[in-house]
C-alpha positions as CSV (number, residue, x, y, z in Angstrom):
1,X,96.1,111.2,147.0
2,X,93.1,111.0,145.0
3,X,92.3,108.4,143.3
4,X,90.8,108.6,139.3
5,X,89.9,105.7,136.9
6,X,92.7,104.6,134.2
7,X,90.4,106.1,131.4
8,X,88.3,109.2,131.4
9,X,84.9,108.6,131.3
10,X,82.8,110.2,128.2
11,X,79.4,112.1,129.4
12,X,76.7,110.6,128.2
13,X,74.9,111.9,124.8
14,X,71.2,111.4,124.0
15,X,72.0,111.5,120.1
16,X,74.7,109.7,118.4
17,X,75.8,111.3,114.9
18,X,76.9,108.9,112.3
19,X,79.8,110.0,110.2
20,X,79.5,110.0,106.3
21,X,80.7,107.3,104.7
22,X,83.7,109.1,103.2
23,X,84.8,109.9,106.8
24,X,85.1,106.4,107.6
25,X,88.5,104.6,108.0
26,X,88.0,101.7,106.0
27,X,86.8,104.2,103.2
28,X,90.1,106.2,103.2
29,X,92.5,103.2,103.7
30,X,90.2,101.8,100.8
31,X,91.5,104.5,98.7
32,X,94.5,105.0,99.6
33,X,95.3,101.3,99.0
34,X,93.6,101.5,95.4
35,X,95.6,104.5,94.6
36,X,98.7,103.4,95.5
37,X,97.9,100.0,93.8
38,X,97.1,101.8,90.4
39,X,99.7,103.8,90.2
40,X,102.1,101.0,91.2
41,X,100.6,98.9,88.0
42,X,101.1,102.2,85.7
43,X,104.4,102.7,86.8
44,X,105.0,98.6,86.1
45,X,103.7,99.2,82.7
46,X,106.2,102.5,82.1
47,X,109.4,100.9,83.2
48,X,108.7,97.4,81.3
49,X,108.0,99.3,78.0
50,X,111.4,101.2,78.2
51,X,113.4,98.7,79.5
52,X,111.9,95.4,78.2
53,X,111.2,92.2,79.9
54,X,114.7,91.2,80.6
55,X,116.2,94.7,81.2
56,X,113.2,94.9,83.7
57,X,114.1,92.1,85.4
58,X,117.9,92.8,85.5
59,X,116.9,96.3,87.0
60,X,114.5,94.4,89.3
61,X,117.1,92.3,91.1
62,X,119.9,94.9,91.3
63,X,117.9,97.9,92.1
64,X,116.5,95.6,95.3
65,X,119.9,95.2,96.8
66,X,120.4,98.4,99.1
67,X,116.7,98.6,99.9
68,X,116.9,96.4,102.7
69,X,120.1,98.0,104.2
70,X,118.5,101.7,103.7
71,X,115.4,100.7,105.4
72,X,117.4,99.0,108.4
73,X,119.8,102.1,109.1
74,X,116.4,104.4,109.0
75,X,114.6,102.0,111.1
76,X,118.0,102.2,113.4
77,X,117.6,105.4,113.8
78,X,114.3,105.3,114.8
79,X,114.4,103.2,117.7
80,X,114.1,105.2,120.6
81,X,110.4,105.9,119.6
82,X,109.8,103.5,116.9
83,X,106.8,104.6,114.7
84,X,104.1,102.0,113.3
85,X,105.3,100.2,110.3
86,X,102.2,101.0,108.7
87,X,103.7,104.5,108.4
88,X,106.7,103.1,106.5
89,X,105.2,100.8,104.3
90,X,102.7,103.8,103.0
91,X,105.6,106.2,102.7
92,X,107.7,103.4,100.9
93,X,105.0,102.5,98.2
94,X,104.4,106.0,97.9
95,X,107.8,106.5,96.8
96,X,108.0,104.0,94.7
97,X,104.4,104.3,93.1
98,X,102.7,107.3,93.1
99,X,106.1,109.8,93.2
100,X,107.7,107.8,90.8
101,X,104.7,108.2,88.5
102,X,104.1,111.6,88.8
103,X,108.2,112.1,88.3
104,X,108.1,110.1,85.1
105,X,105.0,111.8,83.6
106,X,106.0,115.3,84.3
107,X,109.6,115.0,83.7
108,X,108.7,113.7,80.3
109,X,106.1,116.0,79.4
110,X,108.2,119.0,80.6
111,X,110.9,117.9,78.7
112,X,109.5,117.4,75.2
113,X,107.3,120.7,75.6
114,X,111.0,122.7,76.1
115,X,112.7,120.5,73.2
116,X,109.7,121.4,71.1
117,X,109.5,125.2,72.3
118,X,113.1,125.5,71.6
119,X,114.2,123.3,68.9
120,X,117.1,122.4,71.2
121,X,116.6,118.7,72.4
122,X,120.3,118.6,74.3
123,X,119.3,121.7,75.7
124,X,116.0,120.5,76.8
125,X,117.2,117.0,78.5
126,X,120.1,119.2,80.5
127,X,117.3,121.6,81.4
128,X,115.0,119.0,82.3
129,X,117.8,117.1,84.5
130,X,118.9,120.2,86.5
131,X,115.8,122.2,86.9
132,X,112.6,120.2,86.1
133,X,113.4,117.0,87.7
134,X,114.7,118.3,91.1
135,X,111.4,120.7,91.2
136,X,108.9,118.0,90.4
137,X,110.9,114.8,92.2
138,X,110.9,116.2,95.7
139,X,107.9,117.9,95.5
140,X,106.1,114.4,95.0
141,X,108.1,112.9,97.6
142,X,107.5,115.9,100.0
143,X,103.6,114.8,99.3
144,X,104.1,111.7,101.3
145,X,105.8,113.7,104.5
146,X,103.1,116.1,104.2
147,X,100.2,113.3,104.4
148,X,101.9,111.7,107.5
149,X,102.3,115.1,109.5
150,X,98.7,116.1,108.9
151,X,96.9,112.5,109.5
152,X,99.6,110.6,111.7
153,X,100.4,113.6,113.5
154,X,100.9,111.7,116.6
155,X,103.3,109.6,115.0
156,X,105.3,112.6,114.2
157,X,106.8,114.5,117.0
158,X,110.4,115.8,116.1
159,X,113.6,115.7,113.9
160,X,114.1,111.8,114.0
161,X,110.5,111.3,112.8
162,X,111.0,113.3,109.8
163,X,114.3,112.0,108.8
164,X,113.0,108.4,109.3
165,X,110.0,108.9,106.8
166,X,111.6,111.3,104.2
167,X,114.2,108.8,104.3
168,X,112.3,105.5,103.5
169,X,109.7,107.8,101.0
170,X,113.2,108.5,99.2
171,X,114.3,104.9,99.2
172,X,111.3,103.7,97.6
173,X,111.6,106.5,94.8
174,X,115.1,105.6,94.2
175,X,114.2,102.2,93.9
176,X,112.0,102.3,90.9
177,X,114.2,104.9,89.7
178,X,116.9,102.4,89.9
179,X,114.9,99.7,87.7
180,X,114.6,102.0,85.2
181,X,118.3,103.3,84.8
182,X,119.5,99.8,85.2
183,X,117.2,98.3,82.7
184,X,117.9,100.7,80.0
185,X,121.8,100.3,80.6
186,X,121.2,96.4,80.6
187,X,119.5,97.0,77.1
188,X,122.4,99.4,75.8
189,X,124.8,96.8,76.5
190,X,122.4,94.1,74.8
191,X,122.7,96.4,71.7
192,X,126.8,96.8,72.4
193,X,127.6,93.3,73.1
194,X,129.3,94.6,76.1
195,X,129.5,92.4,79.3
196,X,131.3,92.3,82.3
197,X,133.0,95.3,84.5
198,X,133.5,97.1,81.2
199,X,129.5,97.3,80.7
200,X,127.5,100.1,81.2
201,X,125.2,98.1,83.6
202,X,128.0,97.5,85.8
203,X,128.8,101.4,85.6
204,X,125.2,102.4,86.6
205,X,125.2,99.8,89.1
206,X,128.7,101.4,90.6
207,X,127.5,104.8,90.6
208,X,123.9,104.6,91.6
209,X,123.9,101.7,94.0
210,X,127.4,101.3,95.6
211,X,128.6,105.0,95.6
212,X,125.5,107.1,96.0
213,X,122.7,105.0,97.3
214,X,121.8,107.7,99.9
215,X,121.4,110.4,97.1
216,X,117.7,110.5,97.3
217,X,117.2,110.2,100.8
218,X,119.9,112.9,101.5
219,X,117.7,115.2,99.5
220,X,114.4,114.5,100.9
221,X,115.9,114.6,104.4
222,X,116.4,117.9,104.2
223,X,112.3,118.3,103.7
224,X,111.7,115.9,106.3
225,X,114.1,117.9,108.8
226,X,112.0,121.2,107.8
227,X,108.7,119.0,108.5
228,X,110.5,117.9,112.1
229,X,111.4,121.4,113.1
230,X,107.9,122.4,112.4
231,X,106.2,119.7,114.6
232,X,108.6,121.0,117.5
233,X,107.3,124.3,117.2
234,X,104.4,125.9,119.3
235,X,101.0,126.5,118.2
236,X,101.7,130.3,118.6
237,X,104.2,130.2,115.8
238,X,102.1,129.0,112.7
239,X,104.4,131.4,110.3
240,X,107.3,129.4,111.0
241,X,105.5,126.1,111.2
242,X,104.5,126.7,107.6
243,X,108.0,128.2,106.3
244,X,110.0,125.4,108.0
245,X,108.7,122.7,105.6
246,X,108.8,124.8,102.5
247,X,112.3,125.8,103.3
248,X,113.6,122.1,103.7
249,X,111.8,121.3,100.1
250,X,113.4,124.6,98.7
251,X,117.0,123.5,100.1
252,X,116.3,119.5,98.9
253,X,115.5,121.0,95.0
254,X,118.8,122.8,95.5
255,X,120.7,120.0,96.8
256,X,119.0,117.9,93.9
257,X,119.6,120.5,91.2
258,X,123.5,120.6,92.5
259,X,123.6,116.7,92.2
260,X,122.3,116.3,88.6
261,X,124.0,119.3,87.6
262,X,127.2,118.0,88.4
263,X,128.2,116.2,85.0
264,X,127.8,119.9,83.4
265,X,131.1,121.0,85.5
266,X,133.6,119.2,83.1
267,X,134.7,115.7,82.9
268,X,135.3,115.3,87.0
269,X,132.4,117.1,87.9
270,X,130.6,114.6,89.1
271,X,133.6,113.4,91.5
272,X,134.2,117.0,93.0
273,X,130.5,117.5,93.9
274,X,130.6,114.1,95.2
275,X,133.4,114.4,97.5
276,X,133.4,117.9,98.3
277,X,129.5,118.3,99.1
278,X,127.5,115.0,99.2
279,X,130.1,112.8,101.4
280,X,130.1,116.2,103.9
281,X,126.7,116.6,103.8
282,X,125.7,113.1,104.4
283,X,128.3,112.6,107.5
284,X,126.9,115.8,108.8
285,X,123.4,114.7,108.8
286,X,124.2,111.3,110.3
287,X,125.8,113.1,113.0
288,X,122.5,115.4,113.2
289,X,120.2,112.6,113.3
290,X,122.4,111.1,116.3
291,X,123.0,113.8,118.2
292,X,119.0,114.4,118.2
293,X,118.7,110.4,119.2
294,X,120.8,111.0,122.1
295,X,118.7,114.2,123.0
296,X,115.7,111.9,122.9
297,X,117.3,109.7,125.0
298,X,118.1,112.7,127.8
299,X,114.6,113.8,127.3
300,X,113.3,110.3,128.5
301,X,115.9,110.3,131.7
302,X,114.5,113.6,132.5
303,X,110.9,113.3,132.1
304,X,110.0,109.7,133.8
305,X,111.4,110.2,137.3
306,X,108.0,112.2,138.0
307,X,105.8,109.3,137.0
308,X,108.4,107.2,139.6
309,X,107.2,109.5,142.4
310,X,103.6,108.7,141.6
311,X,104.2,105.2,141.6
312,X,103.2,104.5,137.9
313,X,107.3,103.3,137.3
314,X,110.0,102.0,139.5
315,X,112.8,103.8,140.5
316,X,115.3,101.7,138.3
317,X,113.4,102.5,134.9
318,X,114.6,106.2,133.6
319,X,117.8,105.0,134.1
320,X,117.0,101.9,131.8
321,X,114.6,103.5,129.2
322,X,117.2,105.9,128.8
323,X,119.8,104.0,127.2
324,X,119.8,102.0,124.3
325,X,122.1,99.1,125.6
326,X,119.7,98.7,128.7
327,X,117.2,98.6,126.5
328,X,118.5,96.0,124.3
329,X,119.5,93.5,127.1
330,X,116.2,93.8,128.9
331,X,114.6,93.0,125.9
332,X,117.0,89.8,125.9
333,X,116.6,89.0,129.2
334,X,113.2,88.9,128.7
335,X,113.6,86.3,125.5
336,X,115.7,84.4,127.2
337,X,113.6,83.6,130.6
338,X,110.1,84.3,129.3
339,X,110.4,83.7,125.3
340,X,109.3,86.0,122.0
341,X,106.0,87.4,123.6
342,X,108.2,88.7,126.5
343,X,109.9,90.4,124.5
344,X,107.7,91.8,122.3
345,X,105.9,93.4,125.3
346,X,109.3,94.5,127.2
347,X,109.8,96.7,123.4
348,X,106.1,97.8,123.6
349,X,106.8,99.0,127.0
350,X,110.0,100.7,126.1
351,X,108.2,102.2,123.0
352,X,105.1,103.4,125.2
353,X,107.4,104.8,127.9
354,X,109.2,107.0,125.7
355,X,106.1,108.5,124.0
356,X,104.9,109.1,127.2
357,X,108.5,111.4,128.1
358,X,108.0,113.0,125.1
359,X,104.4,114.1,125.4
360,X,105.1,115.2,129.1
361,X,107.8,117.3,127.5
362,X,105.7,118.8,125.0
363,X,102.8,119.5,127.7
364,X,105.8,121.6,129.8
365,X,106.9,123.2,126.6
366,X,103.3,124.4,125.9
367,X,103.4,122.3,123.0
368,X,100.8,119.4,123.5
369,X,97.6,119.6,122.4
370,X,93.6,119.2,123.7
371,X,93.9,115.3,123.8
372,X,97.0,115.5,126.2
373,X,95.4,114.1,129.2
374,X,93.7,111.5,127.4
375,X,96.5,110.4,125.5
376,X,98.9,110.3,128.9
377,X,96.1,108.2,130.1
378,X,96.6,105.5,127.3
379,X,99.6,105.7,127.5
380,X,100.1,104.9,131.1
381,X,97.3,102.3,131.0
382,X,99.4,100.3,128.3
383,X,102.7,100.7,130.8
384,X,100.7,99.5,133.9
385,X,99.2,96.2,131.9
386,X,102.7,95.3,131.0
387,X,104.5,96.4,134.1
388,X,104.8,92.5,135.4
389,X,106.9,91.3,132.4
390,X,108.9,94.2,131.4
391,X,109.7,95.7,135.3
392,X,112.3,92.9,136.1
393,X,113.8,92.8,132.5
394,X,114.3,96.4,132.9
395,X,115.8,96.1,136.5
396,X,118.3,93.7,135.5
397,X,119.4,95.6,132.4
398,X,119.7,98.6,134.8
399,X,121.7,96.5,137.0
400,X,123.9,95.0,134.0
401,X,124.8,98.6,132.8
402,X,125.1,100.5,136.1
403,X,128.5,102.4,136.5
404,X,130.7,100.4,138.6
405,X,130.4,102.2,141.7
406,X,129.4,100.8,145.2
407,X,125.6,100.2,146.0
408,X,125.3,102.2,148.9
409,X,126.0,105.3,146.7
410,X,123.7,104.3,144.3
411,X,120.0,105.7,145.5
412,X,118.5,104.6,142.5
413,X,119.2,101.2,142.8
414,X,117.2,99.0,145.1
415,X,118.8,95.7,146.6
416,X,118.6,92.6,144.2
417,X,115.5,91.3,144.1
418,X,113.7,94.6,146.5
419,X,110.6,95.1,144.3
420,X,108.5,95.6,147.0
421,X,106.1,93.1,148.9
422,X,103.8,91.4,146.8
423,X,105.7,91.9,143.5
424,X,105.8,88.8,141.1
425,X,109.6,89.0,141.0
426,X,109.5,88.5,144.6
427,X,106.3,87.0,145.7
428,X,105.0,85.4,142.8
429,X,102.3,83.0,144.7
430,X,101.4,85.9,146.8
431,X,100.7,88.3,143.8
432,X,99.1,85.7,141.6
433,X,96.4,85.2,145.1
434,X,96.0,88.6,145.3
435,X,93.5,90.7,144.1
436,X,94.7,92.9,140.9
437,X,96.3,96.1,141.8
438,X,94.0,98.9,141.1
439,X,95.9,101.7,138.8
440,X,97.9,104.1,141.1
441,X,96.3,107.8,141.2
442,X,99.2,110.0,138.9
443,X,100.4,113.1,140.1
444,X,99.5,116.6,139.2
445,X,100.7,116.9,135.7
446,X,102.7,120.4,136.5
447,X,106.0,121.2,135.7
448,X,108.1,120.0,138.4
449,X,112.0,119.9,139.5
450,X,113.7,116.6,139.2
451,X,113.7,115.0,142.8
452,X,116.6,114.9,145.3
453,X,118.0,111.5,146.4
454,X,117.2,112.6,150.1
455,X,113.7,113.9,149.4
456,X,110.1,112.4,150.6
457,X,109.5,111.2,147.2
458,X,113.3,109.6,146.3
459,X,113.3,106.1,145.4
460,X,115.1,105.6,148.5
461,X,112.3,106.7,151.1
462,X,109.7,104.3,152.1
463,X,106.9,105.8,149.6
464,X,105.3,103.3,147.6
465,X,102.2,103.6,144.9
């Protein structure tokens, strides 16, 4: 087996072209942060002007309650291949600041224009809520999903990524909108003298925070699913990749319009739409995301064995990395025996291994980009640098979650402590004294057939990297 350097070398060049100043990362990040900060200041001033200082503080205190739960739920869905926190922070800030500002300005302008043109303020409000608001708000939220899809393509690989990015964006938008609604409700209670359960604030809090905190995330998630399916499409299906996000956006607008217009269906129209449409839709989308996550775990189990045969991974790792329970046990084991740093290294190892499995699957299906080989080497190098900490923890997790069958019929499970000669878990002194192990040569990256337990490359053979 031929050897190769861990990272590809770049051919020497005689000339070096400096990028323009607007192409530098710090310029882009600075411009984006400035845009979001200015949007936040403007939206803060507008909401405070409409609600007053007391109303703003009350609305802020009540609106923030569902935010940690919703963000934690979306983060839980993304546990198989967690995306970077900076993407989620951008999406939440965009929804809470930029999208909310666009919605307030555009909705107010459109409603006033319709009222002036038709001389019917009541009809203008209804038309603005059922037609204008869904189009403006869903388009503003979809802009964040589009930006991540275009400029963070490496972190946007499937349906779960689309759901998480869209859901966090909508959570930020709902947060700002709830401040406005709850602050206005508190101002109304101050004028009427109502308080307690019978107050407008309590009713608004129950409807928007208790009954339907998932409303805006549910709408925008439909757009995220469209982008997620487009991310799974090959480069040959360009028309499909363009139409799927648009179809998701139109569906999100339609569902949003149905929700906003439910009050026009009669006294019990809201509850009818809530019970017959919103709750079943939420359950269906939850099932879809969980099912997709299980398929992602199956991809990990199916794609990683080829790296076992090449010597990059141990035989137990595809099984452990393909189980959320085993992953959790591995992190806890590392934390208990080696501290937070080891647990963090195991979590990073799990994330890199999952990205590697998804990358290989895209390569087999012809969906990988031109940087496939470079990205694969980067991920393999990241795994190799964390192997001494992660491998014992993952081996422990694999044995802890193994099915209750005799060891003799488990070809993937090595005997306890049998990592091979020189491994830090069995011979720490020898491993520390030996020279660093070079990267093993990766196998030929082509579509493969899963290895047979009795093949020359099975984990029970004498093969070692």
